[in-house]
C-alpha positions in Angstrom: -94.0 5.5 251.3 -91.7 3.1 253.4 -88.0 3.8 253.6 -85.5 1.2 253.7 -83.1 1.1 256.8 -80.9 -1.9 255.7 -79.6 -2.5 252.0 -80.7 -5.7 250.6 -79.2 -9.0 251.2 -78.1 -9.4 247.9 -76.2 -6.2 247.7 -74.5 -6.9 251.2 -73.4 -10.3 249.7 -72.0 -8.3 246.5 -70.1 -5.9 248.8 -68.5 -8.3 251.2 -67.4 -10.6 247.8 -65.7 -7.6 246.7 -64.0 -6.7 250.0 -62.6 -10.3 249.8 -61.8 -9.8 246.4 -60.0 -6.4 247.1 -58.0 -7.4 250.4 -57.0 -10.8 248.7 -55.0 -8.6 246.1 -54.1 -6.5 249.1 -52.1 -9.3 250.3 -50.8 -10.3 246.9 -49.8 -6.3 246.9 -48.0 -6.8 250.1 -45.5 -9.9 249.6 -45.0 -7.4 246.6 -43.9 -4.8 248.5 -42.0 -6.8 251.2 -39.9 -8.6 248.2 -39.3 -5.1 246.9 -38.2 -4.0 250.3 -36.0 -7.1 250.7 -33.9 -6.2 247.3 -30.4 -5.9 247.7 -30.8 -2.8 246.0 -33.0 -1.6 249.0 -30.3 -2.1 251.8 -30.6 0.1 254.3 -27.1 2.6 254.2 -28.0 5.0 257.2 -29.8 4.4 260.7 -32.6 6.3 259.8 -33.4 4.0 256.6 -32.8 1.3 258.8 -35.2 2.4 261.0 -37.8 3.3 258.1 -37.6 0.0 256.7 -38.1 -1.6 260.0 -41.4 0.0 261.0 -42.4 -0.5 256.9 -41.8 -4.3 257.4 -43.6 -4.2 260.8 -46.6 -2.6 259.6 -46.9 -4.9 256.4 -46.9 -7.6 258.9 -49.3 -6.4 261.1 -51.6 -5.5 257.8 -51.1 -8.9 256.3 -52.7 -10.4 259.6 -55.5 -8.2 260.1 -56.2 -8.5 256.3 -56.5 -11.9 257.0 -59.0 -11.8 260.4 -61.2 -9.5 258.2 -61.2 -11.9 255.0 -61.8 -15.1 257.4 -64.8 -13.3 258.9 -66.3 -12.0 255.6 -66.5 -15.8 254.6 -67.7 -16.9 257.4 -70.1 -14.2 258.6 -69.2 -14.5 261.9 -69.4 -10.7 262.9 -71.9 -8.0 261.9 -71.0 -6.9 258.1 -70.9 -3.5 258.8 -68.2 -3.6 261.3 -65.9 -5.8 258.9 -67.0 -3.5 255.9 -65.5 -0.4 258.3 -62.3 -3.0 259.4 -61.9 -3.1 255.5 -62.4 0.3 255.0 -59.8 1.1 257.5 -57.7 -1.8 256.0 -57.7 0.0 252.5 -56.7 3.4 253.9 -53.5 2.1 255.9 -52.5 -0.1 252.8 -52.4 3.0 250.6 -50.3 4.8 253.4 -48.0 2.1 253.7 -48.0 1.7 249.8 -46.7 5.6 250.2 -43.9 4.9 252.4 -42.7 2.0 250.7 -42.5 4.6 247.3 -40.8 7.1 250.3 -38.4 4.7 251.4 -37.5 3.2 247.7 -36.8 7.1 246.8 -34.8 7.9 249.9 -32.5 4.7 249.2 -32.0 5.8 245.6 -30.8 9.2 246.9 -28.2 7.2 249.1 
């Protein structure tokens, strides 16, 4: 009995489309997080909070740019799909960490 070393093309295409949709959703979520941080209620009141919010905003911008690169690659199929899938998984992990950072920042702002 032969074993398949690669996934069938149909499954890879479904994975690719699902990742594109997820990354596009993350792009929208990044915009919402950014608008939350730009709210007058979230203005930093200490130097530490100012540095924190700047780091979060810089991280958001890096994620946004990287998301666009990965989405473009998945749509154009110019790179090996496995490389893009790994990058996309890392992006999703980084997004979740950033989201937790924003929640932490918002909690700190409410305490000051």
